[in-house]
PyMOL commands that place a pseudoatom at each C-alpha (Angstrom):
pseudoatom trace, name=CA, resn=MET, resi=1, chain=A, elem=C, hetatm=0, pos=[-32.332, -97.887, 37.797]
pseudoatom trace, name=CA, resn=THR, resi=2, chain=A, elem=C, hetatm=0, pos=[-34.597, -95.009, 36.850]
pseudoatom trace, name=CA, resn=ALA, resi=3, chain=A, elem=C, hetatm=0, pos=[-33.354, -91.508, 36.251]
pseudoatom trace, name=CA, resn=SER, resi=4, chain=A, elem=C, hetatm=0, pos=[-33.927, -89.160, 39.170]
pseudoatom trace, name=CA, resn=TYR, resi=5, chain=A, elem=C, hetatm=0, pos=[-35.085, -86.412, 36.813]
pseudoatom trace, name=CA, resn=PHE, resi=6, chain=A, elem=C, hetatm=0, pos=[-36.776, -86.362, 33.431]
pseudoatom trace, name=CA, resn=GLU, resi=7, chain=A, elem=C, hetatm=0, pos=[-37.983, -83.441, 31.368]
pseudoatom trace, name=CA, resn=PHE, resi=8, chain=A, elem=C, hetatm=0, pos=[-39.721, -83.487, 27.997]
pseudoatom trace, name=CA, resn=HIS, resi=9, chain=A, elem=C, hetatm=0, pos=[-40.695, -80.322, 26.165]
pseudoatom trace, name=CA, resn=ARG, resi=10, chain=A, elem=C, hetatm=0, pos=[-42.707, -80.522, 22.969]
pseudoatom trace, name=CA, resn=PRO, resi=11, chain=A, elem=C, hetatm=0, pos=[-44.145, -77.317, 21.685]
pseudoatom trace, name=CA, resn=VAL, resi=12, chain=A, elem=C, hetatm=0, pos=[-47.317, -77.900, 19.688]
pseudoatom trace, name=CA, resn=LYS, resi=13, chain=A, elem=C, hetatm=0, pos=[-49.454, -75.147, 18.252]
pseudoatom trace, name=CA, resn=ILE, resi=14, chain=A, elem=C, hetatm=0, pos=[-53.195, -75.713, 18.678]
pseudoatom trace, name=CA, resn=LEU, resi=15, chain=A, elem=C, hetatm=0, pos=[-55.552, -73.686, 16.509]
pseudoatom trace, name=CA, resn=SER, resi=16, chain=A, elem=C, hetatm=0, pos=[-59.198, -73.471, 17.497]
pseudoatom trace, name=CA, resn=GLY, resi=17, chain=A, elem=C, hetatm=0, pos=[-62.183, -71.224, 17.185]
pseudoatom trace, name=CA, resn=PRO, resi=18, chain=A, elem=C, hetatm=0, pos=[-64.146, -69.697, 14.348]
pseudoatom trace, name=CA, resn=ARG, resi=19, chain=A, elem=C, hetatm=0, pos=[-61.120, -68.573, 12.329]
pseudoatom trace, name=CA, resn=ALA, resi=20, chain=A, elem=C, hetatm=0, pos=[-58.743, -71.438, 13.090]
pseudoatom trace, name=CA, resn=LEU, resi=21, chain=A, elem=C, hetatm=0, pos=[-58.769, -72.959, 9.626]
pseudoatom trace, name=CA, resn=GLU, resi=22, chain=A, elem=C, hetatm=0, pos=[-58.208, -69.653, 7.873]
pseudoatom trace, name=CA, resn=ASN, resi=23, chain=A, elem=C, hetatm=0, pos=[-55.026, -69.232, 9.907]
pseudoatom trace, name=CA, resn=VAL, resi=24, chain=A, elem=C, hetatm=0, pos=[-53.433, -72.610, 9.107]
pseudoatom trace, name=CA, resn=PRO, resi=25, chain=A, elem=C, hetatm=0, pos=[-51.597, -71.411, 5.952]
pseudoatom trace, name=CA, resn=TYR, resi=26, chain=A, elem=C, hetatm=0, pos=[-50.447, -68.276, 7.784]
pseudoatom trace, name=CA, resn=GLU, resi=27, chain=A, elem=C, hetatm=0, pos=[-49.103, -70.323, 10.680]
pseudoatom trace, name=CA, resn=LEU, resi=28, chain=A, elem=C, hetatm=0, pos=[-47.306, -72.664, 8.301]
pseudoatom trace, name=CA, resn=ARG, resi=29, chain=A, elem=C, hetatm=0, pos=[-45.719, -69.692, 6.554]
pseudoatom trace, name=CA, resn=ARG, resi=30, chain=A, elem=C, hetatm=0, pos=[-44.568, -68.308, 9.929]
pseudoatom trace, name=CA, resn=LEU, resi=31, chain=A, elem=C, hetatm=0, pos=[-42.934, -71.668, 10.584]
pseudoatom trace, name=CA, resn=ASP, resi=32, chain=A, elem=C, hetatm=0, pos=[-41.242, -71.491, 7.157]
pseudoatom trace, name=CA, resn=VAL, resi=33, chain=A, elem=C, hetatm=0, pos=[-42.979, -74.606, 5.803]
pseudoatom trace, name=CA, resn=SER, resi=34, chain=A, elem=C, hetatm=0, pos=[-45.558, -75.034, 3.075]
pseudoatom trace, name=CA, resn=ARG, resi=35, chain=A, elem=C, hetatm=0, pos=[-46.221, -78.736, 2.415]
pseudoatom trace, name=CA, resn=PRO, resi=36, chain=A, elem=C, hetatm=0, pos=[-47.824, -80.495, 5.405]
pseudoatom trace, name=CA, resn=LEU, resi=37, chain=A, elem=C, hetatm=0, pos=[-48.952, -84.062, 5.763]
pseudoatom trace, name=CA, resn=LEU, resi=38, chain=A, elem=C, hetatm=0, pos=[-52.523, -84.022, 7.105]
pseudoatom trace, name=CA, resn=ILE, resi=39, chain=A, elem=C, hetatm=0, pos=[-53.022, -86.847, 9.584]
pseudoatom trace, name=CA, resn=THR, resi=40, chain=A, elem=C, hetatm=0, pos=[-56.524, -87.817, 10.655]
pseudoatom trace, name=CA, resn=ASP, resi=41, chain=A, elem=C, hetatm=0, pos=[-58.814, -90.799, 11.100]
pseudoatom trace, name=CA, resn=LEU, resi=42, chain=A, elem=C, hetatm=0, pos=[-61.578, -92.221, 8.944]
pseudoatom trace, name=CA, resn=GLY, resi=43, chain=A, elem=C, hetatm=0, pos=[-64.299, -90.694, 11.157]
pseudoatom trace, name=CA, resn=VAL, resi=44, chain=A, elem=C, hetatm=0, pos=[-63.053, -87.161, 10.548]
pseudoatom trace, name=CA, resn=ALA, resi=45, chain=A, elem=C, hetatm=0, pos=[-62.536, -87.886, 6.854]
pseudoatom trace, name=CA, resn=LYS, resi=46, chain=A, elem=C, hetatm=0, pos=[-66.005, -89.435, 6.402]
pseudoatom trace, name=CA, resn=ALA, resi=47, chain=A, elem=C, hetatm=0, pos=[-67.613, -86.515, 8.240]
pseudoatom trace, name=CA, resn=GLY, resi=48, chain=A, elem=C, hetatm=0, pos=[-66.223, -84.213, 5.541]
pseudoatom trace, name=CA, resn=LEU, resi=49, chain=A, elem=C, hetatm=0, pos=[-64.169, -82.141, 7.969]
pseudoatom trace, name=CA, resn=LEU, resi=50, chain=A, elem=C, hetatm=0, pos=[-60.983, -82.457, 5.913]
pseudoatom trace, name=CA, resn=GLU, resi=51, chain=A, elem=C, hetatm=0, pos=[-62.664, -80.581, 3.084]
pseudoatom trace, name=CA, resn=HIS, resi=52, chain=A, elem=C, hetatm=0, pos=[-62.875, -77.537, 5.359]
pseudoatom trace, name=CA, resn=VAL, resi=53, chain=A, elem=C, hetatm=0, pos=[-59.186, -77.869, 6.176]
pseudoatom trace, name=CA, resn=THR, resi=54, chain=A, elem=C, hetatm=0, pos=[-58.074, -78.233, 2.555]
pseudoatom trace, name=CA, resn=THR, resi=55, chain=A, elem=C, hetatm=0, pos=[-60.308, -75.321, 1.518]
pseudoatom trace, name=CA, resn=ALA, resi=56, chain=A, elem=C, hetatm=0, pos=[-58.226, -73.092, 3.792]
pseudoatom trace, name=CA, resn=PHE, resi=57, chain=A, elem=C, hetatm=0, pos=[-55.246, -73.772, 1.512]
pseudoatom trace, name=CA, resn=ARG, resi=58, chain=A, elem=C, hetatm=0, pos=[-56.917, -72.562, -1.714]
pseudoatom trace, name=CA, resn=ASP, resi=59, chain=A, elem=C, hetatm=0, pos=[-55.650, -68.986, -1.719]
pseudoatom trace, name=CA, resn=SER, resi=60, chain=A, elem=C, hetatm=0, pos=[-52.253, -69.614, -0.178]
pseudoatom trace, name=CA, resn=GLU, resi=61, chain=A, elem=C, hetatm=0, pos=[-48.802, -70.718, -1.229]
pseudoatom trace, name=CA, resn=ALA, resi=62, chain=A, elem=C, hetatm=0, pos=[-49.081, -73.729, 1.064]
pseudoatom trace, name=CA, resn=VAL, resi=63, chain=A, elem=C, hetatm=0, pos=[-50.307, -76.996, -0.410]
pseudoatom trace, name=CA, resn=VAL, resi=64, chain=A, elem=C, hetatm=0, pos=[-51.386, -80.204, 1.242]
pseudoatom trace, name=CA, resn=GLY, resi=65, chain=A, elem=C, hetatm=0, pos=[-48.513, -82.585, 0.537]
pseudoatom trace, name=CA, resn=ALA, resi=66, chain=A, elem=C, hetatm=0, pos=[-50.563, -85.681, 1.345]
pseudoatom trace, name=CA, resn=VAL, resi=67, chain=A, elem=C, hetatm=0, pos=[-53.372, -86.962, 3.534]
pseudoatom trace, name=CA, resn=TYR, resi=68, chain=A, elem=C, hetatm=0, pos=[-53.065, -89.951, 5.845]
pseudoatom trace, name=CA, resn=ASP, resi=69, chain=A, elem=C, hetatm=0, pos=[-56.556, -90.811, 7.136]
pseudoatom trace, name=CA, resn=GLN, resi=70, chain=A, elem=C, hetatm=0, pos=[-55.864, -94.237, 8.615]
pseudoatom trace, name=CA, resn=ALA, resi=71, chain=A, elem=C, hetatm=0, pos=[-54.955, -93.308, 12.200]
pseudoatom trace, name=CA, resn=PRO, resi=72, chain=A, elem=C, hetatm=0, pos=[-56.802, -95.868, 14.359]
pseudoatom trace, name=CA, resn=ALA, resi=73, chain=A, elem=C, hetatm=0, pos=[-58.219, -95.397, 17.837]
pseudoatom trace, name=CA, resn=ASP, resi=74, chain=A, elem=C, hetatm=0, pos=[-55.198, -97.233, 19.241]
pseudoatom trace, name=CA, resn=SER, resi=75, chain=A, elem=C, hetatm=0, pos=[-52.267, -96.457, 16.991]
pseudoatom trace, name=CA, resn=SER, resi=76, chain=A, elem=C, hetatm=0, pos=[-49.288, -98.731, 16.524]
pseudoatom trace, name=CA, resn=VAL, resi=77, chain=A, elem=C, hetatm=0, pos=[-45.676, -98.682, 15.424]
pseudoatom trace, name=CA, resn=SER, resi=78, chain=A, elem=C, hetatm=0, pos=[-46.696, -100.061, 12.016]
pseudoatom trace, name=CA, resn=VAL, resi=79, chain=A, elem=C, hetatm=0, pos=[-49.223, -97.232, 11.494]
pseudoatom trace, name=CA, resn=VAL, resi=80, chain=A, elem=C, hetatm=0, pos=[-46.582, -94.657, 12.428]
pseudoatom trace, name=CA, resn=ARG, resi=81, chain=A, elem=C, hetatm=0, pos=[-44.111, -96.286, 10.026]
pseudoatom trace, name=CA, resn=GLU, resi=82, chain=A, elem=C, hetatm=0, pos=[-46.688, -96.232, 7.212]
pseudoatom trace, name=CA, resn=ALA, resi=83, chain=A, elem=C, hetatm=0, pos=[-47.587, -92.571, 7.777]
pseudoatom trace, name=CA, resn=ALA, resi=84, chain=A, elem=C, hetatm=0, pos=[-43.897, -91.602, 7.987]
pseudoatom trace, name=CA, resn=ASP, resi=85, chain=A, elem=C, hetatm=0, pos=[-43.368, -93.290, 4.618]
pseudoatom trace, name=CA, resn=VAL, resi=86, chain=A, elem=C, hetatm=0, pos=[-46.192, -91.173, 3.178]
pseudoatom trace, name=CA, resn=PHE, resi=87, chain=A, elem=C, hetatm=0, pos=[-44.546, -88.073, 4.681]
pseudoatom trace, name=CA, resn=ARG, resi=88, chain=A, elem=C, hetatm=0, pos=[-41.207, -88.865, 3.044]
pseudoatom trace, name=CA, resn=GLN, resi=89, chain=A, elem=C, hetatm=0, pos=[-42.567, -90.037, -0.322]
pseudoatom trace, name=CA, resn=SER, resi=90, chain=A, elem=C, hetatm=0, pos=[-44.724, -86.913, -0.625]
pseudoatom trace, name=CA, resn=ARG, resi=91, chain=A, elem=C, hetatm=0, pos=[-41.813, -84.632, 0.328]
pseudoatom trace, name=CA, resn=CYS, resi=92, chain=A, elem=C, hetatm=0, pos=[-43.772, -83.063, 3.184]
pseudoatom trace, name=CA, resn=ASP, resi=93, chain=A, elem=C, hetatm=0, pos=[-42.091, -80.579, 5.510]
pseudoatom trace, name=CA, resn=SER, resi=94, chain=A, elem=C, hetatm=0, pos=[-44.572, -80.357, 8.384]
pseudoatom trace, name=CA, resn=LEU, resi=95, chain=A, elem=C, hetatm=0, pos=[-47.612, -82.028, 9.929]
pseudoatom trace, name=CA, resn=VAL, resi=96, chain=A, elem=C, hetatm=0, pos=[-51.191, -80.981, 10.582]
pseudoatom trace, name=CA, resn=ALA, resi=97, chain=A, elem=C, hetatm=0, pos=[-53.146, -83.316, 12.869]
pseudoatom trace, name=CA, resn=VAL, resi=98, chain=A, elem=C, hetatm=0, pos=[-56.914, -83.063, 12.538]
pseudoatom trace, name=CA, resn=GLY, resi=99, chain=A, elem=C, hetatm=0, pos=[-58.379, -85.173, 15.277]
pseudoatom trace, name=CA, resn=GLY, resi=100, chain=A, elem=C, hetatm=0, pos=[-58.301, -86.196, 18.868]
pseudoatom trace, name=CA, resn=GLY, resi=101, chain=A, elem=C, hetatm=0, pos=[-55.827, -87.952, 21.097]
pseudoatom trace, name=CA, resn=SER, resi=102, chain=A, elem=C, hetatm=0, pos=[-54.892, -90.923, 18.940]
pseudoatom trace, name=CA, resn=VAL, resi=103, chain=A, elem=C, hetatm=0, pos=[-54.473, -88.789, 15.823]
pseudoatom trace, name=CA, resn=ILE, resi=104, chain=A, elem=C, hetatm=0, pos=[-52.304, -86.338, 17.749]
pseudoatom trace, name=CA, resn=ASP, resi=105, chain=A, elem=C, hetatm=0, pos=[-50.239, -89.159, 19.274]
pseudoatom trace, name=CA, resn=THR, resi=106, chain=A, elem=C, hetatm=0, pos=[-49.781, -90.697, 15.830]
pseudoatom trace, name=CA, resn=ALA, resi=107, chain=A, elem=C, hetatm=0, pos=[-48.696, -87.343, 14.361]
pseudoatom trace, name=CA, resn=GLU, resi=108, chain=A, elem=C, hetatm=0, pos=[-46.203, -86.802, 17.172]
pseudoatom trace, name=CA, resn=ALA, resi=109, chain=A, elem=C, hetatm=0, pos=[-44.660, -90.244, 16.602]
pseudoatom trace, name=CA, resn=VAL, resi=110, chain=A, elem=C, hetatm=0, pos=[-44.587, -89.708, 12.815]
pseudoatom trace, name=CA, resn=ASN, resi=111, chain=A, elem=C, hetatm=0, pos=[-42.809, -86.447, 13.523]
pseudoatom trace, name=CA, resn=VAL, resi=112, chain=A, elem=C, hetatm=0, pos=[-39.953, -88.322, 15.211]
pseudoatom trace, name=CA, resn=LEU, resi=113, chain=A, elem=C, hetatm=0, pos=[-39.433, -90.630, 12.212]
pseudoatom trace, name=CA, resn=ALA, resi=114, chain=A, elem=C, hetatm=0, pos=[-39.889, -87.729, 9.782]
pseudoatom trace, name=CA, resn=ARG, resi=115, chain=A, elem=C, hetatm=0, pos=[-37.177, -85.751, 11.555]
pseudoatom trace, name=CA, resn=TYR, resi=116, chain=A, elem=C, hetatm=0, pos=[-34.686, -88.515, 12.292]
pseudoatom trace, name=CA, resn=GLY, resi=117, chain=A, elem=C, hetatm=0, pos=[-35.402, -91.025, 9.505]
pseudoatom trace, name=CA, resn=GLY, resi=118, chain=A, elem=C, hetatm=0, pos=[-35.569, -94.764, 9.767]
pseudoatom trace, name=CA, resn=ASP, resi=119, chain=A, elem=C, hetatm=0, pos=[-38.618, -96.836, 10.515]
pseudoatom trace, name=CA, resn=ASP, resi=120, chain=A, elem=C, hetatm=0, pos=[-37.928, -98.130, 14.025]
pseudoatom trace, name=CA, resn=LEU, resi=121, chain=A, elem=C, hetatm=0, pos=[-39.775, -95.850, 16.410]
pseudoatom trace, name=CA, resn=LEU, resi=122, chain=A, elem=C, hetatm=0, pos=[-38.698, -97.964, 19.376]
pseudoatom trace, name=CA, resn=GLN, resi=123, chain=A, elem=C, hetatm=0, pos=[-35.089, -96.831, 18.987]
pseudoatom trace, name=CA, resn=PHE, resi=124, chain=A, elem=C, hetatm=0, pos=[-36.248, -93.447, 20.290]
pseudoatom trace, name=CA, resn=CYS, resi=125, chain=A, elem=C, hetatm=0, pos=[-37.630, -94.787, 23.586]
pseudoatom trace, name=CA, resn=GLY, resi=126, chain=A, elem=C, hetatm=0, pos=[-35.853, -93.582, 26.691]
pseudoatom trace, name=CA, resn=ALA, resi=127, chain=A, elem=C, hetatm=0, pos=[-34.157, -90.478, 27.965]
pseudoatom trace, name=CA, resn=ASP, resi=128, chain=A, elem=C, hetatm=0, pos=[-31.982, -88.294, 25.732]
pseudoatom trace, name=CA, resn=ARG, resi=129, chain=A, elem=C, hetatm=0, pos=[-32.967, -90.180, 22.575]
pseudoatom trace, name=CA, resn=ILE, resi=130, chain=A, elem=C, hetatm=0, pos=[-34.493, -87.186, 20.795]
pseudoatom trace, name=CA, resn=GLN, resi=131, chain=A, elem=C, hetatm=0, pos=[-32.052, -84.354, 20.362]
pseudoatom trace, name=CA, resn=GLY, resi=132, chain=A, elem=C, hetatm=0, pos=[-33.066, -81.059, 18.819]
pseudoatom trace, name=CA, resn=PRO, resi=133, chain=A, elem=C, hetatm=0, pos=[-36.300, -79.755, 17.331]
pseudoatom trace, name=CA, resn=LEU, resi=134, chain=A, elem=C, hetatm=0, pos=[-38.836, -81.797, 15.410]
pseudoatom trace, name=CA, resn=LYS, resi=135, chain=A, elem=C, hetatm=0, pos=[-40.775, -80.784, 12.301]
pseudoatom trace, name=CA, resn=PRO, resi=136, chain=A, elem=C, hetatm=0, pos=[-43.519, -78.166, 12.764]
pseudoatom trace, name=CA, resn=LEU, resi=137, chain=A, elem=C, hetatm=0, pos=[-46.785, -79.709, 13.975]
pseudoatom trace, name=CA, resn=ILE, resi=138, chain=A, elem=C, hetatm=0, pos=[-50.146, -77.954, 14.093]
pseudoatom trace, name=CA, resn=VAL, resi=139, chain=A, elem=C, hetatm=0, pos=[-53.114, -79.596, 15.833]
pseudoatom trace, name=CA, resn=ILE, resi=140, chain=A, elem=C, hetatm=0, pos=[-56.743, -78.889, 14.963]
pseudoatom trace, name=CA, resn=PRO, resi=141, chain=A, elem=C, hetatm=0, pos=[-59.323, -80.615, 17.193]
pseudoatom trace, name=CA, resn=PRO, resi=142, chain=A, elem=C, hetatm=0, pos=[-62.273, -81.549, 14.922]
pseudoatom trace, name=CA, resn=ARG, resi=143, chain=A, elem=C, hetatm=0, pos=[-64.970, -80.533, 17.373]
pseudoatom trace, name=CA, resn=LEU, resi=144, chain=A, elem=C, hetatm=0, pos=[-63.713, -76.990, 17.105]
pseudoatom trace, name=CA, resn=ILE, resi=145, chain=A, elem=C, hetatm=0, pos=[-63.994, -76.786, 13.318]
pseudoatom trace, name=CA, resn=ARG, resi=146, chain=A, elem=C, hetatm=0, pos=[-66.888, -74.510, 12.508]
pseudoatom trace, name=CA, resn=VAL, resi=147, chain=A, elem=C, hetatm=0, pos=[-68.759, -75.903, 9.551]
pseudoatom trace, name=CA, resn=PRO, resi=148, chain=A, elem=C, hetatm=0, pos=[-70.563, -73.220, 7.505]
pseudoatom trace, name=CA, resn=ARG, resi=149, chain=A, elem=C, hetatm=0, pos=[-74.325, -73.723, 7.393]
for i in range(1, 149): cmd.bond("trace and resi %d" % i, "trace and resi %d" % (i + 1))
show_as sticks, trace
zoom trace
């Protein structure tokens, strides 16, 4: 039998526009974190867009804890497990997703394992499985990154 009511609330901060990247370290500081895992895909990485993101960290106390650039177009539980391992091994405290839908979905799933531990994402399927807040997550859509000319 299906529940007669379901509600899911997941606050995600989306930064966009000409000054979005400059504000990432500030936003992390406001969230009381300073070591994000950057999650993206190979297309964004090969296009050089991550360089613009990491440059925003130069004059701040925040540092990029690690980069996971293997998010595929159709992510999987094994990809999420791998990225969550990178998060934990690099002692990250937050996530920054630079990419579109699949990258964002991957980051959200990594966030669950980063917050609750373990490597079985499927144990969190269903109602009332996720209790309490997750790690801070900032999303930056790549098409909105202004590349200096």
